[in-house]
All heavy atoms as TSV, in Angstrom:
chain	resi	resn	atom	element	x	y	z
A	1	MET	N	N	214.397	110.461	104.018
A	1	MET	CA	C	214.172	111.247	102.872
A	1	MET	C	C	213.190	112.503	103.371
A	1	MET	O	O	212.152	112.228	103.897
A	1	MET	CB	C	213.560	110.705	101.630
A	1	MET	CG	C	213.340	111.561	100.508
A	1	MET	SD	S	212.970	110.651	98.975
A	1	MET	CE	C	211.464	111.384	98.511
A	2	VAL	N	N	213.600	113.642	103.215
A	2	VAL	CA	C	212.816	114.785	103.548
A	2	VAL	C	C	212.014	115.379	102.319
A	2	VAL	O	O	212.494	115.690	101.340
A	2	VAL	CB	C	213.638	115.897	104.076
A	2	VAL	CG1	C	212.797	117.200	104.420
A	2	VAL	CG2	C	214.410	115.510	105.216
A	3	PHE	N	N	210.684	115.436	102.496
A	3	PHE	CA	C	209.834	115.991	101.471
A	3	PHE	C	C	209.623	117.515	101.645
A	3	PHE	O	O	209.301	117.872	102.762
A	3	PHE	CB	C	208.484	115.270	101.470
A	3	PHE	CG	C	207.581	115.808	100.450
A	3	PHE	CD1	C	207.659	115.600	99.094
A	3	PHE	CD2	C	206.513	116.655	100.714
A	3	PHE	CE1	C	206.773	116.106	98.106
A	3	PHE	CE2	C	205.560	117.212	99.883
A	3	PHE	CZ	C	205.722	116.946	98.541
A	4	ARG	N	N	209.948	118.273	100.653
A	4	ARG	CA	C	210.039	119.752	100.820
A	4	ARG	C	C	208.901	120.250	99.783
A	4	ARG	O	O	209.009	120.067	98.559
A	4	ARG	CB	C	211.323	120.258	100.558
A	4	ARG	CG	C	211.330	121.834	100.830
A	4	ARG	CD	C	212.725	122.254	100.701
A	4	ARG	NE	N	212.781	123.687	100.867
A	4	ARG	CZ	C	213.791	124.438	100.781
A	4	ARG	NH1	N	214.977	123.883	100.593
A	4	ARG	NH2	N	213.765	125.722	101.031
A	5	ARG	N	N	208.027	120.909	100.290
A	5	ARG	CA	C	206.968	121.480	99.524
A	5	ARG	C	C	207.278	122.960	99.185
A	5	ARG	O	O	207.838	123.642	99.978
A	5	ARG	CB	C	205.587	121.471	100.289
A	5	ARG	CG	C	204.399	121.681	99.429
A	5	ARG	CD	C	203.162	121.594	100.257
A	5	ARG	NE	N	202.200	122.388	99.698
A	5	ARG	CZ	C	201.030	122.640	100.262
A	5	ARG	NH1	N	200.596	122.124	101.342
A	5	ARG	NH2	N	200.207	123.415	99.699
A	6	THR	N	N	206.973	123.385	97.919
A	6	THR	CA	C	207.208	124.784	97.708
A	6	THR	C	C	206.387	125.658	98.461
A	6	THR	O	O	205.311	125.511	98.842
A	6	THR	CB	C	206.981	124.997	96.173
A	6	THR	OG1	O	205.671	124.762	95.855
A	6	THR	CG2	C	207.922	124.139	95.237
A	7	LEU	N	N	206.972	126.852	98.716
A	7	LEU	CA	C	206.113	127.957	99.479
A	7	LEU	C	C	205.192	128.555	98.583
A	7	LEU	O	O	204.050	128.975	99.083
A	7	LEU	CB	C	207.071	128.980	100.154
A	7	LEU	CG	C	208.073	128.388	101.190
A	7	LEU	CD1	C	209.001	129.589	101.629
A	7	LEU	CD2	C	207.271	127.995	102.441
A	8	PHE	N	N	205.520	128.795	97.366
A	8	PHE	CA	C	204.597	129.486	96.417
A	8	PHE	C	C	204.437	128.641	95.139
A	8	PHE	O	O	205.368	128.158	94.656
A	8	PHE	CB	C	205.270	130.861	96.091
A	8	PHE	CG	C	205.708	131.715	97.164
A	8	PHE	CD1	C	206.964	131.724	97.681
A	8	PHE	CD2	C	204.768	132.426	97.886
A	8	PHE	CE1	C	207.330	132.513	98.786
A	8	PHE	CE2	C	205.042	133.177	99.128
A	8	PHE	CZ	C	206.464	133.157	99.544
A	9	ARG	N	N	203.202	128.721	94.578
A	9	ARG	CA	C	202.897	128.204	93.283
A	9	ARG	C	C	203.498	128.947	92.287
A	9	ARG	O	O	204.189	128.370	91.306
A	9	ARG	CB	C	201.537	128.011	93.121
A	9	ARG	CG	C	200.746	126.881	93.972
A	9	ARG	CD	C	199.252	126.788	93.715
A	9	ARG	NE	N	198.608	127.926	93.932
A	9	ARG	CZ	C	197.981	128.740	92.989
A	9	ARG	NH1	N	198.081	128.459	91.697
A	9	ARG	NH2	N	197.397	129.951	93.364
A	10	ARG	N	N	203.359	130.173	92.285
A	10	ARG	CA	C	203.775	131.097	91.125
A	10	ARG	C	C	204.297	132.381	91.738
A	10	ARG	O	O	203.711	133.109	92.462
A	10	ARG	CB	C	202.640	131.409	90.164
A	10	ARG	CG	C	203.070	132.264	89.011
A	10	ARG	CD	C	201.836	132.563	88.187
A	10	ARG	NE	N	202.091	133.543	87.192
A	10	ARG	CZ	C	202.067	133.387	85.840
A	10	ARG	NH1	N	201.661	132.160	85.347
A	10	ARG	NH2	N	202.367	134.373	85.107
A	11	VAL	N	N	205.539	132.714	91.262
A	11	VAL	CA	C	206.177	133.966	91.683
A	11	VAL	C	C	206.384	134.837	90.511
A	11	VAL	O	O	206.829	134.352	89.358
A	11	VAL	CB	C	207.555	133.655	92.362
A	11	VAL	CG1	C	208.337	134.887	92.642
A	11	VAL	CG2	C	207.320	132.809	93.689
A	12	ALA	N	N	206.052	136.130	90.569
A	12	ALA	CA	C	206.315	137.121	89.446
A	12	ALA	C	C	207.452	138.081	90.011
A	12	ALA	O	O	207.388	138.554	91.083
A	12	ALA	CB	C	205.073	137.875	89.286
A	13	ILE	N	N	208.498	138.170	89.113
A	13	ILE	CA	C	209.595	139.147	89.447
A	13	ILE	C	C	209.492	140.243	88.492
A	13	ILE	O	O	209.458	140.111	87.317
A	13	ILE	CB	C	210.853	138.386	89.345
A	13	ILE	CG1	C	211.025	137.301	90.327
A	13	ILE	CG2	C	211.982	139.453	89.490
A	13	ILE	CD1	C	212.221	136.455	90.345
A	14	LEU	N	N	209.342	141.416	89.015
A	14	LEU	CA	C	209.303	142.701	88.232
A	14	LEU	C	C	210.695	143.262	88.146
A	14	LEU	O	O	211.261	143.826	89.084
A	14	LEU	CB	C	208.298	143.683	88.918
A	14	LEU	CG	C	206.862	143.252	89.063
A	14	LEU	CD1	C	205.996	144.265	89.665
A	14	LEU	CD2	C	206.262	142.656	87.751
A	15	GLY	N	N	211.211	143.091	87.050
A	15	GLY	CA	C	212.635	143.471	86.809
A	15	GLY	C	C	213.572	142.331	86.867
A	15	GLY	O	O	213.854	141.736	87.912
A	16	THR	N	N	214.024	141.828	85.661
A	16	THR	CA	C	214.853	140.650	85.576
A	16	THR	C	C	216.282	140.916	85.477
A	16	THR	O	O	217.068	140.168	84.919
A	16	THR	CB	C	214.434	139.778	84.393
A	16	THR	OG1	O	214.578	140.543	83.195
A	16	THR	CG2	C	212.960	139.270	84.626
A	17	GLY	N	N	216.787	142.127	86.037
A	17	GLY	CA	C	218.127	142.439	85.925
A	17	GLY	C	C	218.999	141.681	87.002
A	17	GLY	O	O	218.681	140.554	87.395
A	18	LEU	N	N	219.967	142.464	87.562
A	18	LEU	CA	C	220.911	141.739	88.501
A	18	LEU	C	C	220.145	141.277	89.754
A	18	LEU	O	O	220.226	140.142	90.100
A	18	LEU	CB	C	222.018	142.759	88.903
A	18	LEU	CG	C	223.085	142.328	89.818
A	18	LEU	CD1	C	223.788	141.065	89.268
A	18	LEU	CD2	C	224.097	143.420	90.087
A	19	ILE	N	N	219.476	142.180	90.419
A	19	ILE	CA	C	218.767	141.787	91.600
A	19	ILE	C	C	217.621	140.857	91.391
A	19	ILE	O	O	217.525	139.840	92.015
A	19	ILE	CB	C	218.194	142.996	92.363
A	19	ILE	CG1	C	219.477	143.869	92.793
A	19	ILE	CG2	C	217.328	142.644	93.594
A	19	ILE	CD1	C	219.075	145.275	93.400
A	20	GLY	N	N	216.713	141.124	90.434
A	20	GLY	CA	C	215.592	140.297	90.166
A	20	GLY	C	C	216.033	138.903	89.622
A	20	GLY	O	O	215.539	137.907	89.977
A	21	GLY	N	N	217.068	138.914	88.817
A	21	GLY	CA	C	217.516	137.599	88.326
A	21	GLY	C	C	218.202	136.847	89.379
A	21	GLY	O	O	218.023	135.543	89.431
A	22	SER	N	N	218.844	137.428	90.327
A	22	SER	CA	C	219.483	136.724	91.413
A	22	SER	C	C	218.344	136.155	92.381
A	22	SER	O	O	218.556	134.955	92.880
A	22	SER	CB	C	220.327	137.695	92.258
A	22	SER	OG	O	221.438	138.112	91.454
A	23	ILE	N	N	217.275	136.818	92.534
A	23	ILE	CA	C	216.140	136.402	93.279
A	23	ILE	C	C	215.590	135.155	92.533
A	23	ILE	O	O	215.195	134.173	93.289
A	23	ILE	CB	C	215.174	137.431	93.610
A	23	ILE	CG1	C	215.758	138.545	94.523
A	23	ILE	CG2	C	213.889	136.897	94.159
A	23	ILE	CD1	C	214.843	139.737	94.665
A	24	GLY	N	N	215.429	135.284	91.280
A	24	GLY	CA	C	214.803	134.139	90.606
A	24	GLY	C	C	215.617	133.014	90.606
A	24	GLY	O	O	215.145	131.831	90.815
A	25	LEU	N	N	216.988	133.065	90.451
A	25	LEU	CA	C	217.967	131.940	90.617
A	25	LEU	C	C	217.928	131.295	91.970
A	25	LEU	O	O	217.798	130.071	92.057
A	25	LEU	CB	C	219.303	132.434	90.329
A	25	LEU	CG	C	219.749	132.644	88.814
A	25	LEU	CD1	C	221.061	133.323	88.833
A	25	LEU	CD2	C	219.681	131.364	88.048
A	26	ALA	N	N	217.740	132.078	92.957
A	26	ALA	CA	C	217.706	131.512	94.325
A	26	ALA	C	C	216.390	130.787	94.540
A	26	ALA	O	O	216.397	129.750	95.164
A	26	ALA	CB	C	217.845	132.654	95.326
A	27	MET	N	N	215.344	131.409	94.058
A	27	MET	CA	C	214.021	130.767	94.273
A	27	MET	C	C	213.917	129.435	93.462
A	27	MET	O	O	213.371	128.552	94.113
A	27	MET	CB	C	212.859	131.709	93.711
A	27	MET	CG	C	212.738	133.030	94.384
A	27	MET	SD	S	211.928	132.882	96.002
A	27	MET	CE	C	210.244	132.676	95.565
A	28	ARG	N	N	214.476	129.435	92.393
A	28	ARG	CA	C	214.509	128.020	91.705
A	28	ARG	C	C	215.464	127.118	92.283
A	28	ARG	O	O	215.193	125.863	92.373
A	28	ARG	CB	C	214.710	128.358	90.176
A	28	ARG	CG	C	213.606	129.215	89.605
A	28	ARG	CD	C	213.719	129.243	88.147
A	28	ARG	NE	N	213.354	128.014	87.473
A	28	ARG	CZ	C	213.570	127.703	86.228
A	28	ARG	NH1	N	214.128	128.555	85.495
A	28	ARG	NH2	N	213.126	126.559	85.776
A	29	LYS	N	N	216.748	127.536	92.657
A	29	LYS	CA	C	217.611	126.587	93.260
A	29	LYS	C	C	217.072	126.053	94.516
A	29	LYS	O	O	217.222	124.835	94.755
A	29	LYS	CB	C	218.880	127.325	93.538
A	29	LYS	CG	C	219.929	126.598	94.128
A	29	LYS	CD	C	221.216	127.363	94.507
A	29	LYS	CE	C	222.212	126.509	95.201
A	29	LYS	NZ	N	223.231	127.329	95.783
A	30	GLU	N	N	216.507	126.793	95.325
A	30	GLU	CA	C	216.041	126.256	96.694
A	30	GLU	C	C	214.594	125.706	96.581
A	30	GLU	O	O	214.111	125.381	97.687
A	30	GLU	CB	C	216.020	127.488	97.724
A	30	GLU	CG	C	217.386	128.064	98.015
A	30	GLU	CD	C	218.380	126.994	98.582
A	30	GLU	OE1	O	217.888	126.140	99.366
A	30	GLU	OE2	O	219.527	126.970	98.254
A	31	LYS	N	N	214.163	125.689	95.381
A	31	LYS	CA	C	212.740	125.066	95.086
A	31	LYS	C	C	211.700	125.775	96.094
A	31	LYS	O	O	210.905	125.144	96.678
A	31	LYS	CB	C	212.734	123.619	95.274
A	31	LYS	CG	C	213.655	122.871	94.334
A	31	LYS	CD	C	213.675	121.436	94.530
A	31	LYS	CE	C	214.450	120.660	93.483
A	31	LYS	NZ	N	215.679	121.151	92.979
A	32	LEU	N	N	211.701	127.132	96.099
A	32	LEU	CA	C	210.772	127.842	96.892
A	32	LEU	C	C	209.539	128.189	96.059
A	32	LEU	O	O	208.484	128.492	96.687
A	32	LEU	CB	C	211.309	129.198	97.413
A	32	LEU	CG	C	212.569	128.947	98.355
A	32	LEU	CD1	C	213.246	130.374	98.708
A	32	LEU	CD2	C	212.184	128.182	99.543
A	33	ALA	N	N	209.509	127.990	94.746
A	33	ALA	CA	C	208.376	128.324	93.912
A	33	ALA	C	C	208.328	127.280	92.947
A	33	ALA	O	O	209.235	126.651	92.385
A	33	ALA	CB	C	208.530	129.658	93.315
A	34	GLY	N	N	206.978	126.952	92.548
A	34	GLY	CA	C	206.627	125.927	91.478
A	34	GLY	C	C	207.075	126.600	90.131
A	34	GLY	O	O	207.579	125.914	89.270
A	35	GLN	N	N	206.734	127.848	89.930
A	35	GLN	CA	C	207.013	128.600	88.737
A	35	GLN	C	C	207.465	129.971	89.071
A	35	GLN	O	O	206.998	130.574	89.971
A	35	GLN	CB	C	205.704	128.726	87.866
A	35	GLN	CG	C	205.072	127.406	87.409
A	35	GLN	CD	C	203.749	127.632	86.824
A	35	GLN	OE1	O	202.938	128.497	87.270
A	35	GLN	NE2	N	203.467	126.947	85.754
A	36	VAL	N	N	208.394	130.431	88.243
A	36	VAL	CA	C	209.011	131.790	88.415
A	36	VAL	C	C	208.882	132.484	87.044
A	36	VAL	O	O	209.546	132.056	86.164
A	36	VAL	CB	C	210.374	131.722	88.892
A	36	VAL	CG1	C	210.972	133.232	89.040
A	36	VAL	CG2	C	210.666	131.035	90.198
A	37	PHE	N	N	208.237	133.557	87.010
A	37	PHE	CA	C	207.973	134.390	85.885
A	37	PHE	C	C	208.662	135.774	86.071
A	37	PHE	O	O	208.569	136.321	87.209
A	37	PHE	CB	C	206.558	134.448	85.378
A	37	PHE	CG	C	205.918	133.107	84.953
A	37	PHE	CD1	C	205.377	132.298	85.875
A	37	PHE	CD2	C	206.109	132.700	83.637
A	37	PHE	CE1	C	204.921	131.075	85.462
A	37	PHE	CE2	C	205.602	131.551	83.253
A	37	PHE	CZ	C	204.998	130.706	84.201
A	38	GLY	N	N	209.044	136.399	84.929
A	38	GLY	CA	C	209.644	137.699	85.102
A	38	GLY	C	C	209.118	138.743	84.147
A	38	GLY	O	O	208.574	138.452	83.046
A	39	HIS	N	N	209.179	139.951	84.488
A	39	HIS	CA	C	208.779	141.071	83.735
A	39	HIS	C	C	210.034	142.090	83.540
A	39	HIS	O	O	210.904	142.198	84.455
A	39	HIS	CB	C	207.741	141.946	84.520
A	39	HIS	CG	C	207.499	143.280	83.861
A	39	HIS	ND1	N	208.232	144.394	84.354
A	39	HIS	CD2	C	206.865	143.708	82.874
A	39	HIS	CE1	C	207.932	145.545	83.628
A	39	HIS	NE2	N	207.130	145.130	82.779
A	40	SER	N	N	210.189	142.482	82.282
A	40	SER	CA	C	211.137	143.567	81.977
A	40	SER	C	C	210.668	144.410	80.863
A	40	SER	O	O	209.701	144.090	80.145
A	40	SER	CB	C	212.391	142.822	81.540
A	40	SER	OG	O	213.304	143.861	81.258
A	41	ARG	N	N	211.187	145.678	80.854
A	41	ARG	CA	C	210.835	146.500	79.769
A	41	ARG	C	C	211.417	146.121	78.453
A	41	ARG	O	O	211.062	146.695	77.338
A	41	ARG	CB	C	210.973	147.950	80.034
A	41	ARG	CG	C	210.198	148.533	81.209
A	41	ARG	CD	C	210.508	149.799	81.605
A	41	ARG	NE	N	211.790	149.867	82.390
A	41	ARG	CZ	C	212.231	151.039	82.762
A	41	ARG	NH1	N	211.670	152.207	82.592
A	41	ARG	NH2	N	213.373	150.978	83.382
A	42	GLN	N	N	212.506	145.382	78.498
A	42	GLN	CA	C	213.196	144.871	77.329
A	42	GLN	C	C	213.165	143.438	77.081
A	42	GLN	O	O	213.455	142.649	77.999
A	42	GLN	CB	C	214.704	145.323	77.485
A	42	GLN	CG	C	214.932	146.880	77.553
A	42	GLN	CD	C	216.369	147.283	77.610
A	42	GLN	OE1	O	217.158	146.458	77.990
A	42	GLN	NE2	N	216.562	148.500	77.522
A	43	GLU	N	N	212.875	143.077	75.825
A	43	GLU	CA	C	212.742	141.613	75.549
A	43	GLU	C	C	214.002	140.900	75.721
A	43	GLU	O	O	214.139	139.802	76.077
A	43	GLU	CB	C	212.187	141.551	74.038
A	43	GLU	CG	C	211.647	140.239	73.667
A	43	GLU	CD	C	210.323	139.962	74.380
A	43	GLU	OE1	O	209.417	140.720	74.468
A	43	GLU	OE2	O	210.330	138.798	74.884
A	44	THR	N	N	215.201	141.612	75.475
A	44	THR	CA	C	216.416	140.963	75.628
A	44	THR	C	C	216.789	140.555	77.037
A	44	THR	O	O	217.401	139.632	77.262
A	44	THR	CB	C	217.604	141.935	75.055
A	44	THR	OG1	O	217.460	143.210	75.742
A	44	THR	CG2	C	217.452	142.062	73.592
A	45	SER	N	N	216.282	141.375	78.059
A	45	SER	CA	C	216.441	141.118	79.361
A	45	SER	C	C	215.732	139.834	79.772
A	45	SER	O	O	216.214	139.013	80.507
A	45	SER	CB	C	216.014	142.306	80.297
A	45	SER	OG	O	216.870	143.299	80.079
A	46	ILE	N	N	214.542	139.670	79.266
A	46	ILE	CA	C	213.741	138.504	79.498
A	46	ILE	C	C	214.375	137.261	78.960
A	46	ILE	O	O	214.554	136.255	79.685
A	46	ILE	CB	C	212.259	138.674	78.976
A	46	ILE	CG1	C	211.562	139.749	79.665
A	46	ILE	CG2	C	211.529	137.405	79.112
A	46	ILE	CD1	C	210.242	140.170	79.050
A	47	LYS	N	N	214.914	137.419	77.735
A	47	LYS	CA	C	215.565	136.261	77.060
A	47	LYS	C	C	216.777	135.839	77.819
A	47	LYS	O	O	216.981	134.574	78.050
A	47	LYS	CB	C	215.913	136.686	75.705
A	47	LYS	CG	C	216.520	135.555	74.906
A	47	LYS	CD	C	216.908	136.074	73.433
A	47	LYS	CE	C	217.603	135.001	72.702
A	47	LYS	NZ	N	218.168	135.342	71.405
A	48	THR	N	N	217.589	136.748	78.284
A	48	THR	CA	C	218.751	136.476	79.027
A	48	THR	C	C	218.481	135.756	80.411
A	48	THR	O	O	219.018	134.736	80.774
A	48	THR	CB	C	219.570	137.720	79.312
A	48	THR	OG1	O	219.973	138.378	78.149
A	48	THR	CG2	C	220.809	137.463	80.108
A	49	ALA	N	N	217.466	136.347	81.040
A	49	ALA	CA	C	217.060	135.720	82.326
A	49	ALA	C	C	216.550	134.167	82.119
A	49	ALA	O	O	216.764	133.318	82.947
A	49	ALA	CB	C	215.892	136.480	82.945
A	50	ILE	N	N	215.809	133.922	81.005
A	50	ILE	CA	C	215.350	132.602	80.715
A	50	ILE	C	C	216.579	131.669	80.438
A	50	ILE	O	O	216.757	130.609	80.965
A	50	ILE	CB	C	214.412	132.616	79.499
A	50	ILE	CG1	C	213.069	133.174	79.912
A	50	ILE	CG2	C	214.188	131.100	79.098
A	50	ILE	CD1	C	212.158	133.558	78.700
A	51	GLU	N	N	217.559	132.183	79.590
A	51	GLU	CA	C	218.693	131.470	79.346
A	51	GLU	C	C	219.500	131.127	80.526
A	51	GLU	O	O	220.230	130.030	80.550
A	51	GLU	CB	C	219.583	132.180	78.211
A	51	GLU	CG	C	218.863	132.174	76.833
A	51	GLU	CD	C	219.629	133.170	75.992
A	51	GLU	OE1	O	220.658	133.899	76.305
A	51	GLU	OE2	O	219.257	133.160	74.765
A	52	MET	N	N	219.708	131.949	81.490
A	52	MET	CA	C	220.394	131.822	82.768
A	52	MET	C	C	219.715	130.871	83.656
A	52	MET	O	O	220.317	130.452	84.608
A	52	MET	CB	C	220.656	133.104	83.262
A	52	MET	CG	C	221.682	134.020	82.578
A	52	MET	SD	S	221.953	135.616	83.405
A	52	MET	CE	C	222.656	135.076	84.963
A	53	GLY	N	N	218.479	130.690	83.485
A	53	GLY	CA	C	217.675	129.849	84.336
A	53	GLY	C	C	217.035	130.566	85.482
A	53	GLY	O	O	216.521	130.017	86.485
A	54	ALA	N	N	216.900	131.869	85.494
A	54	ALA	CA	C	216.467	132.724	86.612
A	54	ALA	C	C	214.950	132.683	86.617
A	54	ALA	O	O	214.240	132.734	87.587
A	54	ALA	CB	C	216.900	134.109	86.467
A	55	ILE	N	N	214.439	132.593	85.367
A	55	ILE	CA	C	212.844	132.549	85.130
A	55	ILE	C	C	212.528	131.480	84.174
A	55	ILE	O	O	213.320	131.101	83.321
A	55	ILE	CB	C	212.246	133.897	84.800
A	55	ILE	CG1	C	212.822	134.334	83.472
A	55	ILE	CG2	C	212.610	134.951	85.946
A	55	ILE	CD1	C	212.158	135.761	82.906
A	56	GLU	N	N	211.251	131.012	84.216
A	56	GLU	CA	C	210.776	130.042	83.202
A	56	GLU	C	C	210.292	130.804	81.904
A	56	GLU	O	O	210.475	130.295	80.931
A	56	GLU	CB	C	209.631	129.263	83.851
A	56	GLU	CG	C	210.173	128.366	84.936
A	56	GLU	CD	C	209.035	127.599	85.569
A	56	GLU	OE1	O	208.083	127.087	84.808
A	56	GLU	OE2	O	208.984	127.574	86.704
A	57	ASP	N	N	209.709	131.956	82.212
A	57	ASP	CA	C	209.136	132.680	81.021
A	57	ASP	C	C	208.938	134.109	81.554
A	57	ASP	O	O	209.013	134.394	82.739
A	57	ASP	CB	C	207.753	132.100	80.675
A	57	ASP	CG	C	207.321	132.440	79.230
A	57	ASP	OD1	O	208.058	133.107	78.528
A	57	ASP	OD2	O	206.166	132.129	78.730
A	58	GLY	N	N	208.575	135.012	80.650
A	58	GLY	CA	C	208.494	136.444	80.957
A	58	GLY	C	C	207.652	137.102	79.945
A	58	GLY	O	O	207.317	136.654	78.833
A	59	ALA	N	N	207.424	138.427	80.254
A	59	ALA	CA	C	206.707	139.228	79.344
A	59	ALA	C	C	206.963	140.754	79.632
A	59	ALA	O	O	207.314	141.065	80.743
A	59	ALA	CB	C	205.190	138.916	79.610
A	60	ILE	N	N	206.607	141.564	78.623
A	60	ILE	CA	C	206.818	142.957	78.783
A	60	ILE	C	C	205.638	143.507	79.485
A	60	ILE	O	O	205.733	144.549	80.246
A	60	ILE	CB	C	207.078	143.668	77.347
A	60	ILE	CG1	C	208.410	143.343	76.772
A	60	ILE	CG2	C	206.887	145.182	77.448
A	60	ILE	CD1	C	208.666	143.728	75.438
A	61	GLU	N	N	204.478	142.855	79.365
A	61	GLU	CA	C	203.189	143.374	79.908
A	61	GLU	C	C	203.194	142.792	81.380
A	61	GLU	O	O	203.102	141.614	81.614
A	61	GLU	CB	C	201.895	142.837	79.164
A	61	GLU	CG	C	201.832	143.401	77.723
A	61	GLU	CD	C	202.724	142.511	76.817
A	61	GLU	OE1	O	203.094	141.320	77.188
A	61	GLU	OE2	O	203.147	142.971	75.667
A	62	LYS	N	N	203.179	143.672	82.369
A	62	LYS	CA	C	203.199	143.274	83.730
A	62	LYS	C	C	201.947	142.488	84.191
A	62	LYS	O	O	202.024	141.524	84.841
A	62	LYS	CB	C	203.074	144.438	84.652
A	62	LYS	CG	C	204.448	145.275	84.789
A	62	LYS	CD	C	204.306	146.487	85.746
A	62	LYS	CE	C	205.456	147.341	85.554
A	62	LYS	NZ	N	205.415	148.523	86.362
A	63	LYS	N	N	200.825	142.793	83.514
A	63	LYS	CA	C	199.586	141.997	83.815
A	63	LYS	C	C	199.726	140.447	83.530
A	63	LYS	O	O	199.256	139.721	84.350
A	63	LYS	CB	C	198.438	142.556	83.031
A	63	LYS	CG	C	197.030	142.210	83.464
A	63	LYS	CD	C	195.963	142.840	82.693
A	63	LYS	CE	C	195.546	144.043	83.220
A	63	LYS	NZ	N	194.331	144.599	82.438
A	64	LYS	N	N	200.483	140.169	82.496
A	64	LYS	CA	C	200.566	138.722	82.072
A	64	LYS	C	C	201.415	137.999	83.179
A	64	LYS	O	O	201.290	136.806	83.427
A	64	LYS	CB	C	201.264	138.592	80.752
A	64	LYS	CG	C	200.397	138.916	79.667
A	64	LYS	CD	C	200.983	138.807	78.321
A	64	LYS	CE	C	200.180	139.031	77.068
A	64	LYS	NZ	N	200.834	138.771	75.812
A	65	VAL	N	N	202.411	138.697	83.772
A	65	VAL	CA	C	203.326	138.141	84.656
A	65	VAL	C	C	202.689	137.973	86.124
A	65	VAL	O	O	202.863	136.988	86.689
A	65	VAL	CB	C	204.696	138.894	84.762
A	65	VAL	CG1	C	205.545	138.273	85.691
A	65	VAL	CG2	C	205.346	138.846	83.341
A	66	VAL	N	N	202.063	139.043	86.435
A	66	VAL	CA	C	201.406	139.196	87.774
A	66	VAL	C	C	200.239	138.357	88.053
A	66	VAL	O	O	200.029	137.849	89.086
A	66	VAL	CB	C	201.309	140.654	88.171
A	66	VAL	CG1	C	200.616	140.842	89.568
A	66	VAL	CG2	C	202.641	141.401	88.203
A	67	ASN	N	N	199.469	138.217	87.027
A	67	ASN	CA	C	198.116	137.586	87.016
A	67	ASN	C	C	198.293	136.109	87.623
A	67	ASN	O	O	199.046	135.355	86.999
A	67	ASN	CB	C	197.557	137.560	85.717
A	67	ASN	CG	C	196.061	137.154	85.682
A	67	ASN	OD1	O	195.393	137.270	86.784
A	67	ASN	ND2	N	195.510	136.606	84.558
A	68	GLY	N	N	197.721	135.887	88.641
A	68	GLY	CA	C	197.859	134.438	89.298
A	68	GLY	C	C	198.946	134.195	90.214
A	68	GLY	O	O	199.128	133.169	90.722
A	69	ALA	N	N	199.834	135.219	90.386
A	69	ALA	CA	C	200.956	135.053	91.221
A	69	ALA	C	C	200.653	135.101	92.760
A	69	ALA	O	O	199.845	135.784	93.213
A	69	ALA	CB	C	202.001	136.139	90.914
A	70	ASP	N	N	201.380	134.167	93.519
A	70	ASP	CA	C	201.232	134.109	94.932
A	70	ASP	C	C	202.191	135.178	95.610
A	70	ASP	O	O	201.926	135.563	96.703
A	70	ASP	CB	C	201.671	132.762	95.385
A	70	ASP	CG	C	200.732	131.710	94.908
A	70	ASP	OD1	O	199.449	131.875	94.866
A	70	ASP	OD2	O	201.209	130.583	94.541
A	71	LEU	N	N	203.215	135.448	94.911
A	71	LEU	CA	C	204.171	136.484	95.301
A	71	LEU	C	C	204.675	137.269	94.258
A	71	LEU	O	O	205.000	136.844	93.187
A	71	LEU	CB	C	205.480	135.662	95.999
A	71	LEU	CG	C	206.613	136.459	96.494
A	71	LEU	CD1	C	206.194	137.359	97.684
A	71	LEU	CD2	C	207.755	135.577	96.891
A	72	VAL	N	N	204.736	138.615	94.421
A	72	VAL	CA	C	205.243	139.628	93.480
A	72	VAL	C	C	206.411	140.282	94.189
A	72	VAL	O	O	206.352	140.827	95.200
A	72	VAL	CB	C	204.117	140.534	93.095
A	72	VAL	CG1	C	204.693	141.546	92.037
A	72	VAL	CG2	C	203.055	139.811	92.588
């Protein structure tokens, strides 16, 4: 059995659209991050990204998403 440790504790994605959402999905699938959070200017984009599993949570305010992130 191979134990794989995540590279990042918390990742912040600015923009949860096609590219940001794809990055979030890949980060979570490959278990590269403990937590993946997203920022968008539209609440509907955040909701969609959460429903798709690209991010765990998100916010319109960048400061809330970026604060404490290991990777932005």
